[in-house]
Structures are given as structure tokens and as C-alpha cells.
C-alpha positions as protocol buffer text, in pm:
chain_id: "A"
residue {
  index: 1
  type: MET
  ca { x: -1654 y: -4956 z: 1149 }
}
residue {
  index: 2
  type: ASN
  ca { x: -1852 y: -4636 z: 1141 }
}
residue {
  index: 3
  type: ALA
  ca { x: -2117 y: -4539 z: 1382 }
}
residue {
  index: 4
  type: ARG
  ca { x: -2434 y: -4688 z: 1202 }
}
residue {
  index: 5
  type: GLU
  ca { x: -2216 y: -5027 z: 1147 }
}
residue {
  index: 6
  type: SER
  ca { x: -2114 y: -5057 z: 1530 }
}
residue {
  index: 7
  type: TRP
  ca { x: -2478 y: -4959 z: 1660 }
}
residue {
  index: 8
  type: LEU
  ca { x: -2640 y: -5244 z: 1407 }
}
residue {
  index: 9
  type: GLN
  ca { x: -2362 y: -5501 z: 1560 }
}
residue {
  index: 10
  type: GLU
  ca { x: -2473 y: -5408 z: 1903 }
}
residue {
  index: 11
  type: ARG
  ca { x: -2826 y: -5446 z: 1800 }
}
residue {
  index: 12
  type: ARG
  ca { x: -2747 y: -5831 z: 1686 }
}
residue {
  index: 13
  type: LYS
  ca { x: -2687 y: -5873 z: 2051 }
}
residue {
  index: 14
  type: GLY
  ca { x: -3060 y: -5878 z: 2115 }
}
residue {
  index: 15
  type: LEU
  ca { x: -3379 y: -5775 z: 2000 }
}
residue {
  index: 16
  type: GLY
  ca { x: -3471 y: -5427 z: 1943 }
}
residue {
  index: 17
  type: GLY
  ca { x: -3827 y: -5240 z: 1926 }
}
residue {
  index: 18
  type: SER
  ca { x: -3864 y: -5300 z: 1548 }
}
residue {
  index: 19
  type: ASP
  ca { x: -3788 y: -5680 z: 1629 }
}
residue {
  index: 20
  type: ALA
  ca { x: -4081 y: -5723 z: 1848 }
}
residue {
  index: 21
  type: ALA
  ca { x: -4364 y: -5780 z: 1604 }
}
residue {
  index: 22
  type: VAL
  ca { x: -4133 y: -5999 z: 1384 }
}
residue {
  index: 23
  type: ALA
  ca { x: -4007 y: -6223 z: 1685 }
}
residue {
  index: 24
  type: LEU
  ca { x: -4369 y: -6267 z: 1790 }
}
residue {
  index: 25
  type: GLY
  ca { x: -4504 y: -6374 z: 1428 }
}
residue {
  index: 26
  type: GLN
  ca { x: -4694 y: -6057 z: 1373 }
}
residue {
  index: 27
  type: SER
  ca { x: -4502 y: -5850 z: 1109 }
}
residue {
  index: 28
  type: ARG
  ca { x: -4617 y: -5859 z: 777 }
}
residue {
  index: 29
  type: HIS
  ca { x: -4272 y: -5769 z: 630 }
}
residue {
  index: 30
  type: LYS
  ca { x: -4029 y: -6034 z: 765 }
}
residue {
  index: 31
  type: SER
  ca { x: -4069 y: -6375 z: 930 }
}
residue {
  index: 32
  type: ALA
  ca { x: -3936 y: -6489 z: 1239 }
}
residue {
  index: 33
  type: PHE
  ca { x: -3722 y: -6752 z: 1072 }
}
residue {
  index: 34
  type: GLN
  ca { x: -3558 y: -6434 z: 893 }
}
residue {
  index: 35
  type: LEU
  ca { x: -3504 y: -6267 z: 1178 }
}
residue {
  index: 36
  type: PHE
  ca { x: -3352 y: -6559 z: 1338 }
}
residue {
  index: 37
  type: GLN
  ca { x: -3100 y: -6592 z: 1060 }
}
residue {
  index: 38
  type: GLU
  ca { x: -2994 y: -6196 z: 1122 }
}
residue {
  index: 39
  type: LYS
  ca { x: -2929 y: -6254 z: 1453 }
}
residue {
  index: 40
  type: LEU
  ca { x: -2716 y: -6563 z: 1417 }
}
residue {
  index: 41
  type: GLY
  ca { x: -2523 y: -6358 z: 1167 }
}
residue {
  index: 42
  type: LEU
  ca { x: -2644 y: -6613 z: 877 }
}
residue {
  index: 43
  type: ILE
  ca { x: -2773 y: -6323 z: 654 }
}
residue {
  index: 44
  type: PRO
  ca { x: -2701 y: -5950 z: 682 }
}
residue {
  index: 45
  type: GLY
  ca { x: -2973 y: -5778 z: 822 }
}
residue {
  index: 46
  type: ASP
  ca { x: -3056 y: -5546 z: 511 }
}
residue {
  index: 47
  type: MET
  ca { x: -3018 y: -5805 z: 255 }
}
residue {
  index: 48
  type: MET
  ca { x: -3397 y: -5809 z: 200 }
}
residue {
  index: 49
  type: VAL
  ca { x: -3406 y: -5424 z: 181 }
}
residue {
  index: 50
  type: SER
  ca { x: -3468 y: -5297 z: -146 }
}
residue {
  index: 51
  type: PRO
  ca { x: -3302 y: -4952 z: -275 }
}
residue {
  index: 52
  type: GLU
  ca { x: -3629 y: -4788 z: -247 }
}
residue {
  index: 53
  type: ALA
  ca { x: -3705 y: -4912 z: 137 }
}
residue {
  index: 54
  type: VAL
  ca { x: -3355 y: -4783 z: 203 }
}
residue {
  index: 55
  type: GLU
  ca { x: -3422 y: -4427 z: 58 }
}
residue {
  index: 56
  type: ARG
  ca { x: -3737 y: -4457 z: 271 }
}
residue {
  index: 57
  type: MET
  ca { x: -3558 y: -4530 z: 585 }
}
residue {
  index: 58
  type: ASP
  ca { x: -3277 y: -4259 z: 500 }
}
residue {
  index: 59
  type: PHE
  ca { x: -3563 y: -4001 z: 483 }
}
residue {
  index: 60
  type: GLY
  ca { x: -3704 y: -4116 z: 817 }
}
residue {
  index: 61
  type: ARG
  ca { x: -3397 y: -4081 z: 974 }
}
residue {
  index: 62
  type: ALA
  ca { x: -3342 y: -3721 z: 822 }
}
residue {
  index: 63
  type: ILE
  ca { x: -3690 y: -3649 z: 921 }
}
residue {
  index: 64
  type: GLU
  ca { x: -3683 y: -3754 z: 1289 }
}
residue {
  index: 65
  type: GLN
  ca { x: -3543 y: -3427 z: 1425 }
}
residue {
  index: 66
  type: VAL
  ca { x: -3820 y: -3227 z: 1219 }
}
residue {
  index: 67
  type: ILE
  ca { x: -4098 y: -3451 z: 1372 }
}
residue {
  index: 68
  type: ALA
  ca { x: -3954 y: -3428 z: 1708 }
}
residue {
  index: 69
  type: ASP
  ca { x: -3914 y: -3063 z: 1702 }
}
residue {
  index: 70
  type: MET
  ca { x: -4252 y: -3009 z: 1601 }
}
residue {
  index: 71
  type: TYR
  ca { x: -4400 y: -3242 z: 1857 }
}
residue {
  index: 72
  type: ALA
  ca { x: -4212 y: -3019 z: 2139 }
}
residue {
  index: 73
  type: LYS
  ca { x: -4336 y: -2714 z: 1991 }
}
residue {
  index: 74
  type: ARG
  ca { x: -4679 y: -2861 z: 1964 }
}
residue {
  index: 75
  type: TYR
  ca { x: -4699 y: -2980 z: 2331 }
}
residue {
  index: 76
  type: GLY
  ca { x: -4447 y: -2746 z: 2494 }
}
residue {
  index: 77
  type: VAL
  ca { x: -4215 y: -3038 z: 2640 }
}
residue {
  index: 78
  type: LYS
  ca { x: -3860 y: -3039 z: 2618 }
}
residue {
  index: 79
  type: LEU
  ca { x: -3763 y: -3395 z: 2485 }
}
residue {
  index: 80
  type: ARG
  ca { x: -3436 y: -3576 z: 2531 }
}
residue {
  index: 81
  type: ARG
  ca { x: -3212 y: -3768 z: 2251 }
}
residue {
  index: 82
  type: HIS
  ca { x: -3035 y: -4076 z: 2335 }
}
residue {
  index: 83
  type: ASN
  ca { x: -2728 y: -4239 z: 2150 }
}
residue {
  index: 84
  type: ARG
  ca { x: -2703 y: -4551 z: 2362 }
}
residue {
  index: 85
  type: LEU
  ca { x: -2894 y: -4882 z: 2372 }
}
residue {
  index: 86
  type: ALA
  ca { x: -3113 y: -4913 z: 2663 }
}
residue {
  index: 87
  type: GLN
  ca { x: -3173 y: -5272 z: 2812 }
}
residue {
  index: 88
  type: HIS
  ca { x: -3434 y: -5445 z: 2970 }
}
residue {
  index: 89
  type: SER
  ca { x: -3367 y: -5520 z: 3345 }
}
residue {
  index: 90
  type: ARG
  ca { x: -3484 y: -5877 z: 3354 }
}
residue {
  index: 91
  type: TYR
  ca { x: -3438 y: -5967 z: 3011 }
}
residue {
  index: 92
  type: PRO
  ca { x: -3089 y: -5823 z: 2880 }
}
residue {
  index: 93
  type: PHE
  ca { x: -3167 y: -5962 z: 2520 }
}
residue {
  index: 94
  type: MET
  ca { x: -3448 y: -5718 z: 2505 }
}
residue {
  index: 95
  type: LEU
  ca { x: -3282 y: -5391 z: 2374 }
}
residue {
  index: 96
  type: ALA
  ca { x: -3450 y: -5031 z: 2294 }
}
residue {
  index: 97
  type: SER
  ca { x: -3325 y: -4736 z: 2060 }
}
residue {
  index: 98
  type: TYR
  ca { x: -3549 y: -4457 z: 2186 }
}
residue {
  index: 99
  type: ASP
  ca { x: -3621 y: -4189 z: 1915 }
}
residue {
  index: 100
  type: ARG
  ca { x: -3687 y: -3942 z: 2221 }
}
residue {
  index: 101
  type: THR
  ca { x: -3787 y: -3917 z: 2594 }
}
residue {
  index: 102
  type: ILE
  ca { x: -3973 y: -3657 z: 2757 }
}
residue {
  index: 103
  type: ASP
  ca { x: -3810 y: -3465 z: 3038 }
}
residue {
  index: 104
  type: GLY
  ca { x: -3985 y: -3452 z: 3382 }
}
residue {
  index: 105
  type: LYS
  ca { x: -4230 y: -3741 z: 3254 }
}
residue {
  index: 106
  type: ARG
  ca { x: -4227 y: -4124 z: 3238 }
}
residue {
  index: 107
  type: GLU
  ca { x: -4310 y: -4110 z: 2854 }
}
residue {
  index: 108
  type: GLY
  ca { x: -4123 y: -4147 z: 2531 }
}
residue {
  index: 109
  type: LEU
  ca { x: -4166 y: -4057 z: 2180 }
}
residue {
  index: 110
  type: GLU
  ca { x: -4135 y: -4288 z: 1837 }
}
residue {
  index: 111
  type: CYS
  ca { x: -4118 y: -4060 z: 1536 }
}
residue {
  index: 112
  type: LYS
  ca { x: -4249 y: -4194 z: 1213 }
}
residue {
  index: 113
  type: ASN
  ca { x: -4259 y: -4099 z: 859 }
}
residue {
  index: 114
  type: VAL
  ca { x: -4577 y: -4209 z: 691 }
}
residue {
  index: 115
  type: ASP
  ca { x: -4688 y: -4194 z: 314 }
}
residue {
  index: 116
  type: SER
  ca { x: -5020 y: -4013 z: 280 }
}
residue {
  index: 117
  type: LEU
  ca { x: -5168 y: -4329 z: 105 }
}
residue {
  index: 118
  type: SER
  ca { x: -5069 y: -4533 z: 361 }
}
residue {
  index: 119
  type: TYR
  ca { x: -5198 y: -4368 z: 621 }
}
residue {
  index: 120
  type: ARG
  ca { x: -5534 y: -4304 z: 463 }
}
residue {
  index: 121
  type: PHE
  ca { x: -5580 y: -4688 z: 379 }
}
residue {
  index: 122
  type: GLY
  ca { x: -5373 y: -4839 z: 635 }
}
residue {
  index: 123
  type: GLU
  ca { x: -5467 y: -4944 z: 1004 }
}
residue {
  index: 124
  type: TRP
  ca { x: -5433 y: -4592 z: 1149 }
}
residue {
  index: 125
  type: GLY
  ca { x: -5709 y: -4500 z: 1368 }
}
residue {
  index: 126
  type: GLU
  ca { x: -5858 y: -4163 z: 1532 }
}
residue {
  index: 127
  type: GLU
  ca { x: -5570 y: -3937 z: 1611 }
}
residue {
  index: 128
  type: HIS
  ca { x: -5500 y: -3952 z: 1989 }
}
residue {
  index: 129
  type: SER
  ca { x: -5565 y: -4339 z: 2004 }
}
residue {
  index: 130
  type: ASP
  ca { x: -5383 y: -4635 z: 2029 }
}
residue {
  index: 131
  type: GLN
  ca { x: -5499 y: -4746 z: 1666 }
}
residue {
  index: 132
  type: VAL
  ca { x: -5182 y: -4781 z: 1486 }
}
residue {
  index: 133
  type: PRO
  ca { x: -5017 y: -5035 z: 1253 }
}
residue {
  index: 134
  type: VAL
  ca { x: -4956 y: -5375 z: 1463 }
}
residue {
  index: 135
  type: GLU
  ca { x: -4589 y: -5349 z: 1383 }
}
residue {
  index: 136
  type: TYR
  ca { x: -4575 y: -4987 z: 1573 }
}
residue {
  index: 137
  type: LEU
  ca { x: -4819 y: -5087 z: 1863 }
}
residue {
  index: 138
  type: MET
  ca { x: -4566 y: -5384 z: 1966 }
}
residue {
  index: 139
  type: GLN
  ca { x: -4241 y: -5156 z: 1889 }
}
residue {
  index: 140
  type: CYS
  ca { x: -4397 y: -4910 z: 2143 }
}
residue {
  index: 141
  type: HIS
  ca { x: -4497 y: -5183 z: 2393 }
}
residue {
  index: 142
  type: HIS
  ca { x: -4160 y: -5345 z: 2337 }
}
residue {
  index: 143
  type: TYR
  ca { x: -4008 y: -4952 z: 2459 }
}
residue {
  index: 144
  type: LEU
  ca { x: -4278 y: -4947 z: 2767 }
}
residue {
  index: 145
  type: ALA
  ca { x: -4160 y: -5280 z: 2873 }
}
residue {
  index: 146
  type: THR
  ca { x: -3764 y: -5218 z: 2864 }
}
residue {
  index: 147
  type: SER
  ca { x: -3788 y: -4813 z: 3015 }
}
residue {
  index: 148
  type: GLY
  ca { x: -4081 y: -4925 z: 3252 }
}
residue {
  index: 149
  type: TYR
  ca { x: -4235 y: -4580 z: 3145 }
}
residue {
  index: 150
  type: ASP
  ca { x: -4635 y: -4554 z: 3158 }
}
residue {
  index: 151
  type: VAL
  ca { x: -4689 y: -4391 z: 2782 }
}
residue {
  index: 152
  type: TRP
  ca { x: -4543 y: -4390 z: 2473 }
}
residue {
  index: 153
  type: HIS
  ca { x: -4621 y: -4161 z: 2217 }
}
residue {
  index: 154
  type: LEU
  ca { x: -4595 y: -4210 z: 1825 }
}
residue {
  index: 155
  type: ALA
  ca { x: -4554 y: -3902 z: 1625 }
}
residue {
  index: 156
  type: ALA
  ca { x: -4658 y: -3975 z: 1251 }
}
residue {
  index: 157
  type: CYS
  ca { x: -4533 y: -3723 z: 995 }
}
residue {
  index: 158
  type: VAL
  ca { x: -4836 y: -3806 z: 726 }
}
residue {
  index: 159
  type: GLY
  ca { x: -4723 y: -3681 z: 389 }
}
residue {
  index: 160
  type: GLY
  ca { x: -4478 y: -3444 z: 471 }
}
residue {
  index: 161
  type: ASN
  ca { x: -4688 y: -3177 z: 598 }
}
residue {
  index: 162
  type: SER
  ca { x: -4888 y: -3310 z: 876 }
}
residue {
  index: 163
  type: LEU
  ca { x: -4844 y: -3411 z: 1234 }
}
residue {
  index: 164
  type: LYS
  ca { x: -5061 y: -3691 z: 1364 }
}
residue {
  index: 165
  type: VAL
  ca { x: -4997 y: -3795 z: 1714 }
}
residue {
  index: 166
  type: PHE
  ca { x: -5116 y: -4147 z: 1872 }
}
residue {
  index: 167
  type: HIS
  ca { x: -5063 y: -4273 z: 2230 }
}
residue {
  index: 168
  type: VAL
  ca { x: -5018 y: -4594 z: 2394 }
}
residue {
  index: 169
  type: GLU
  ca { x: -5056 y: -4640 z: 2731 }
}
residue {
  index: 170
  type: ARG
  ca { x: -4857 y: -4940 z: 2952 }
}
residue {
  index: 171
  type: ASP
  ca { x: -5086 y: -5246 z: 2940 }
}
residue {
  index: 172
  type: PRO
  ca { x: -4967 y: -5502 z: 3157 }
}
residue {
  index: 173
  type: GLU
  ca { x: -5111 y: -5804 z: 2960 }
}
residue {
  index: 174
  type: MET
  ca { x: -4950 y: -5651 z: 2622 }
}
residue {
  index: 175
  type: ILE
  ca { x: -4614 y: -5630 z: 2837 }
}
residue {
  index: 176
  type: ASP
  ca { x: -4626 y: -5962 z: 2939 }
}
residue {
  index: 177
  type: LEU
  ca { x: -4720 y: -6069 z: 2596 }
}
residue {
  index: 178
  type: VAL
  ca { x: -4424 y: -5908 z: 2449 }
}
residue {
  index: 179
  type: GLU
  ca { x: -4199 y: -5998 z: 2734 }
}
residue {
  index: 180
  type: GLN
  ca { x: -4272 y: -6394 z: 2691 }
}
residue {
  index: 181
  type: GLY
  ca { x: -4275 y: -6388 z: 2336 }
}
residue {
  index: 182
  type: GLU
  ca { x: -3956 y: -6225 z: 2291 }
}
residue {
  index: 183
  type: ALA
  ca { x: -3808 y: -6443 z: 2560 }
}
residue {
  index: 184
  type: GLU
  ca { x: -3928 y: -6759 z: 2401 }
}
residue {
  index: 185
  type: PHE
  ca { x: -3805 y: -6650 z: 2067 }
}
residue {
  index: 186
  type: TRP
  ca { x: -3447 y: -6544 z: 2209 }
}
residue {
  index: 187
  type: GLN
  ca { x: -3400 y: -6843 z: 2455 }
}
residue {
  index: 188
  type: GLU
  ca { x: -3535 y: -7108 z: 2261 }
}
residue {
  index: 189
  type: HIS
  ca { x: -3447 y: -7001 z: 1921 }
}
residue {
  index: 190
  type: VAL
  ca { x: -3130 y: -6791 z: 1909 }
}
residue {
  index: 191
  type: GLU
  ca { x: -2966 y: -6916 z: 2183 }
}
residue {
  index: 192
  type: LYS
  ca { x: -3069 y: -7286 z: 2136 }
}
residue {
  index: 193
  type: ASN
  ca { x: -2949 y: -7241 z: 1765 }
}
residue {
  index: 194
  type: ALA
  ca { x: -3275 y: -7373 z: 1686 }
}
residue {
  index: 195
  type: PRO
  ca { x: -3454 y: -7189 z: 1377 }
}
residue {
  index: 196
  type: PRO
  ca { x: -3837 y: -7137 z: 1408 }
}
residue {
  index: 197
  type: PRO
  ca { x: -4047 y: -7286 z: 1142 }
}
residue {
  index: 198
  type: PHE
  ca { x: -4002 y: -7151 z: 800 }
}
residue {
  index: 199
  type: ASP
  ca { x: -4330 y: -6968 z: 703 }
}
residue {
  index: 200
  type: TYR
  ca { x: -4390 y: -7067 z: 357 }
}
residue {
  index: 201
  type: THR
  ca { x: -4698 y: -6863 z: 339 }
}
residue {
  index: 202
  type: HIS
  ca { x: -4554 y: -6537 z: 429 }
}
residue {
  index: 203
  type: LYS
  ca { x: -4505 y: -6272 z: 145 }
}
residue {
  index: 204
  type: SER
  ca { x: -4114 y: -6229 z: 222 }
}
residue {
  index: 205
  type: ALA
  ca { x: -4065 y: -6642 z: 179 }
}
residue {
  index: 206
  type: ILE
  ca { x: -3987 y: -6666 z: -180 }
}
residue {
  index: 207
  type: GLY
  ca { x: -3736 y: -6359 z: -188 }
}
residue {
  index: 208
  type: LEU
  ca { x: -3561 y: -6478 z: 156 }
}
residue {
  index: 209
  type: LEU
  ca { x: -3504 y: -6792 z: 0 }
}
residue {
  index: 210
  type: LYS
  ca { x: -3374 y: -6628 z: -311 }
}
residue {
  index: 211
  type: LYS
  ca { x: -3102 y: -6451 z: -104 }
}
residue {
  index: 212
  type: MET
  ca { x: -3035 y: -6783 z: 93 }
}
residue {
  index: 213
  type: TYR
  ca { x: -2940 y: -6950 z: -212 }
}
residue {
  index: 214
  type: PRO
  ca { x: -2862 y: -6709 z: -456 }
}
residue {
  index: 215
  type: GLY
  ca { x: -2636 y: -6945 z: -690 }
}
residue {
  index: 216
  type: THR
  ca { x: -2598 y: -7278 z: -812 }
}
residue {
  index: 217
  type: ASN
  ca { x: -2347 y: -7559 z: -766 }
}
residue {
  index: 218
  type: GLY
  ca { x: -2409 y: -7810 z: -1039 }
}
residue {
  index: 219
  type: GLU
  ca { x: -2550 y: -8070 z: -855 }
}
residue {
  index: 220
  type: THR
  ca { x: -2835 y: -8275 z: -927 }
}
residue {
  index: 221
  type: VAL
  ca { x: -3081 y: -8378 z: -595 }
}
residue {
  index: 222
  type: LYS
  ca { x: -3342 y: -8635 z: -600 }
}
residue {
  index: 223
  type: LEU
  ca { x: -3646 y: -8431 z: -447 }
}
residue {
  index: 224
  type: PRO
  ca { x: -3887 y: -8661 z: -169 }
}
residue {
  index: 225
  type: PRO
  ca { x: -4233 y: -8713 z: -268 }
}
residue {
  index: 226
  type: GLU
  ca { x: -4348 y: -8407 z: -85 }
}
residue {
  index: 227
  type: ALA
  ca { x: -4238 y: -8199 z: -350 }
}
residue {
  index: 228
  type: GLU
  ca { x: -4415 y: -8394 z: -645 }
}
residue {
  index: 229
  type: ALA
  ca { x: -4733 y: -8314 z: -414 }
}
residue {
  index: 230
  type: MET
  ca { x: -4642 y: -7916 z: -405 }
}
residue {
  index: 231
  type: HIS
  ca { x: -4553 y: -7923 z: -777 }
}
residue {
  index: 232
  type: TYR
  ca { x: -4892 y: -8013 z: -860 }
}
residue {
  index: 233
  type: ALA
  ca { x: -5071 y: -7824 z: -599 }
}
residue {
  index: 234
  type: ARG
  ca { x: -4851 y: -7520 z: -736 }
}
residue {
  index: 235
  type: LEU
  ca { x: -5012 y: -7613 z: -1072 }
}
residue {
  index: 236
  type: ASP
  ca { x: -5344 y: -7594 z: -929 }
}
residue {
  index: 237
  type: PHE
  ca { x: -5327 y: -7282 z: -742 }
}
residue {
  index: 238
  type: SER
  ca { x: -5162 y: -7128 z: -1069 }
}
residue {
  index: 239
  type: GLU
  ca { x: -5427 y: -7241 z: -1290 }
}
residue {
  index: 240
  type: GLN
  ca { x: -5723 y: -7126 z: -1026 }
}
residue {
  index: 241
  type: ARG
  ca { x: -5547 y: -6783 z: -991 }
}
residue {
  index: 242
  type: GLU
  ca { x: -5597 y: -6762 z: -1398 }
}
residue {
  index: 243
  type: LEU
  ca { x: -5919 y: -6839 z: -1414 }
}
residue {
  index: 244
  type: MET
  ca { x: -5993 y: -6582 z: -1134 }
}
residue {
  index: 245
  type: GLU
  ca { x: -5807 y: -6328 z: -1285 }
}
residue {
  index: 246
  type: LYS
  ca { x: -5984 y: -6397 z: -1620 }
}
residue {
  index: 247
  type: GLY
  ca { x: -6352 y: -6419 z: -1432 }
}
residue {
  index: 248
  type: ALA
  ca { x: -6244 y: -6077 z: -1217 }
}
residue {
  index: 249
  type: ASP
  ca { x: -6146 y: -5898 z: -1587 }
}
residue {
  index: 250
  type: ALA
  ca { x: -6473 y: -6024 z: -1738 }
}
residue {
  index: 251
  type: ALA
  ca { x: -6694 y: -5916 z: -1473 }
}
residue {
  index: 252
  type: LYS
  ca { x: -6520 y: -5587 z: -1474 }
}
residue {
  index: 253
  type: ALA
  ca { x: -6565 y: -5558 z: -1854 }
}
residue {
  index: 254
  type: ARG
  ca { x: -6926 y: -5625 z: -1839 }
}
residue {
  index: 255
  type: ILE
  ca { x: -6974 y: -5383 z: -1552 }
}
residue {
  index: 256
  type: LEU
  ca { x: -6789 y: -5121 z: -1790 }
}
residue {
  index: 257
  type: HIS
  ca { x: -7036 y: -5227 z: -2083 }
}
residue {
  index: 258
  type: LEU
  ca { x: -7326 y: -5148 z: -1878 }
}
residue {
  index: 259
  type: MET
  ca { x: -7203 y: -4808 z: -1759 }
}
residue {
  index: 260
  type: GLY
  ca { x: -7141 y: -4707 z: -2123 }
}
residue {
  index: 261
  type: GLU
  ca { x: -7061 y: -4342 z: -2088 }
}
residue {
  index: 262
  type: ALA
  ca { x: -7199 y: -4279 z: -1739 }
}
residue {
  index: 263
  type: SER
  ca { x: -6981 y: -4110 z: -1453 }
}
residue {
  index: 264
  type: VAL
  ca { x: -7146 y: -4317 z: -1182 }
}
residue {
  index: 265
  type: GLY
  ca { x: -7288 y: -4659 z: -1183 }
}
residue {
  index: 266
  type: LEU
  ca { x: -7499 y: -4695 z: -873 }
}
residue {
  index: 267
  type: LEU
  ca { x: -7547 y: -5072 z: -739 }
}
residue {
  index: 268
  type: PRO
  ca { x: -7902 y: -5159 z: -608 }
}
residue {
  index: 269
  type: ASN
  ca { x: -7816 y: -5282 z: -273 }
}
residue {
  index: 270
  type: GLY
  ca { x: -7555 y: -4972 z: -244 }
}
residue {
  index: 271
  type: GLY
  ca { x: -7226 y: -4877 z: -314 }
}
residue {
  index: 272
  type: GLY
  ca { x: -7120 y: -4795 z: -703 }
}
residue {
  index: 273
  type: TYR
  ca { x: -6871 y: -4747 z: -977 }
}
residue {
  index: 274
  type: THR
  ca { x: -6703 y: -4439 z: -1091 }
}
residue {
  index: 275
  type: ARG
  ca { x: -6563 y: -4335 z: -1417 }
}
residue {
  index: 276
  type: LYS
  ca { x: -6319 y: -4028 z: -1433 }
}
residue {
  index: 277
  type: VAL
  ca { x: -6121 y: -3898 z: -1694 }
}
residue {
  index: 278
  type: ILE
  ca { x: -5762 y: -3855 z: -1586 }
}
residue {
  index: 279
  type: LYS
  ca { x: -5506 y: -3608 z: -1751 }
}
residue {
  index: 280
  type: ARG
  ca { x: -5124 y: -3661 z: -1676 }
}
residue {
  index: 281
  type: ASP
  ca { x: -4924 y: -3403 z: -1787 }
}
residue {
  index: 282
  type: GLY
  ca { x: -4590 y: -3474 z: -1953 }
}
residue {
  index: 283
  type: TYR
  ca { x: -4319 y: -3407 z: -1730 }
}
residue {
  index: 284
  type: ALA
  ca { x: -4062 y: -3688 z: -1681 }
}
residue {
  index: 285
  type: VAL
  ca { x: -4289 y: -3934 z: -1830 }
}
residue {
  index: 286
  type: ASP
  ca { x: -4490 y: -3922 z: -2154 }
}
residue {
  index: 287
  type: PRO
  ca { x: -4856 y: -3718 z: -2123 }
}
residue {
  index: 288
  type: ALA
  ca { x: -5127 y: -3947 z: -2083 }
}
residue {
  index: 289
  type: ILE
  ca { x: -5517 y: -3945 z: -2058 }
}
residue {
  index: 290
  type: TYR
  ca { x: -5695 y: -4268 z: -1939 }
}
residue {
  index: 291
  type: VAL
  ca { x: -6006 y: -4331 z: -1782 }
}
residue {
  index: 292
  type: ASP
  ca { x: -5989 y: -4434 z: -1366 }
}
residue {
  index: 293
  type: PHE
  ca { x: -6260 y: -4679 z: -1304 }
}
residue {
  index: 294
  type: ARG
  ca { x: -6310 y: -4808 z: -934 }
}
residue {
  index: 295
  type: PHE
  ca { x: -6552 y: -4915 z: -687 }
}
residue {
  index: 296
  type: SER
  ca { x: -6691 y: -4725 z: -398 }
}
residue {
  index: 297
  type: SER
  ca { x: -6846 y: -4912 z: -111 }
}
residue {
  index: 298
  type: LYS
  ca { x: -7025 y: -4598 z: 28 }
}
residue {
  index: 299
  type: LYS
  ca { x: -7393 y: -4575 z: -93 }
}
residue {
  index: 300
  type: GLY
  ca { x: -7432 y: -4329 z: -356 }
}
residue {
  index: 301
  type: ALA
  ca { x: -7090 y: -4183 z: -304 }
}
residue {
  index: 302
  type: ALA
  ca { x: -6791 y: -4213 z: -525 }
}
residue {
  index: 303
  type: SER
  ca { x: -6426 y: -4193 z: -437 }
}
């Protein structure tokens, strides 16, 4: 067993910072049901991770030192690296793997590698605020709860060449929310081997079920009446989706027709559409020229 496998095995014994939002039902990427399955060893923790996501995580780990070095240089501080999992003093199932802590201060640092588009169009607010994606916000509060520290800084390397720094200060109400939420998940579900409800609306639901039941056993089962209701609901939703897509395409076609060769089409009440010719050179792919068409909500502006 290598060092990372040993670390993952230790993490299965409790909840880490990246588990906080999931345990409280606030993660867009993983459901509480999936986390329950992982902690009980019913499914491996990386079974839902795509090769692309694995590569992003590998890049994140590789660039962590660079982010930490740039942060230390900018703020003139000395950072301490931690190789062991920390543990909450009152809730032993709350574990933490800190990226760095700041020597001489009750402060910690979390390093993130962020795609420029995700940063621009995501939940990031003004730099030096605490407006970060909810998963990261709860991760920082988990670390504040575990460490007892006053501030957790989040340094984001955006697009590979820009360091944006955010600050999450200790909030007793948020700390209590995180502690109680994680305690409920761990004590009421994991320790009692009682799974939380399966969230069929979560975007990971179908992928998770495919991983849970990857094959077939040749048996035939009789489904309950509920399944028939779900069958017709599925048909109705599929039909509505098709109608919505056709309607959206028809509306787009009408707007394009109204614009003709124009570059910008302004709406009467503000905002507008833009058309721009995009030329793509042929490197690893075939060269192409196409018209980029998009809406801008800014009055009289195009993006």
C-alpha cells in the first residue's frame, strides 16, 4: 500500500474537509448517499471520477506547492506543511488534511487550481471576500472547526497564471451548523449503517446507479405500481424537453433571421445578441470558420 492509498484508507474512518458540503447535502458534485456508500466501503471513493477529473486533481496536487510559494512570497509569511490528518477535539470523526498553516498565526491556507472560465462564470466574488463556491466555503469552515483557528485563507490559481486570495473568518453559527450536520450524517447514518435518502434529482444519481449495478444477472423482476407512474412521468418529461428544445431552437432561428448580417442586435428593453465570425486554425484539429452567436444582458453591450 502506497502513501496515498494509506491516506485514503484513513480518511474513510471519518469526514474530511471535502466531505463537509456533501454530508450536509450542499454539494453539486456528490450526493450524501454516495458519500455514505464510500465511507462504508460499499463503493470505492474514486469510482465516479472521470479520467479528466483525475487529471485535474493530479494537476491540483502538483501545483499546490507553487500556489503556496506564491502566497508566502506575496504576504511575507512562513507556511507549514502537514503530512498527518488532524482530528477534531470533540468530534473524532471530523478529520482534516490541511494544505498549509501559517507559522505564528492561528490561520490556515487552502490551495486551489481553478479554470479561468469556472472562475469567471462561477460563484467567485470580489477578491479578499469570503465569496467562494459553497463546497470550498464549507471546506474552510470544516478546517476552522477542526483546528480552532480564526481565519482560513483560500488561494486560487486562476488560469495557471493569476493568484486570487479569499478569506473565510471563523463564524460560530456556521461552525455549529457544520459540526451538527456532520455529526448527524456520521452518527445517524454511517455508525448505524442507515443510508440517507437517495436523491434522484441529484445530477450524479444516474451515474451512481450505473456504477452500483454495472451488470445484469439474467433475472426478471415485477416492478411495483410506482414504476409505472415513473414510466409515464419519464415519457411526459422527455416530451416536454423535446418541445422546449424545439421551441428554443425556433426562437433562436427567428432572432438570427431578424438580425440578418448584423453584428449586434439590441432588444427594446435592454440587452442584445451578438454575431461574431470565429476562425479556428488547424493544429491538432481540422481548421474551421463559424459564427459565434450569444446573448448579453448588459444594455447595449456585447460579450
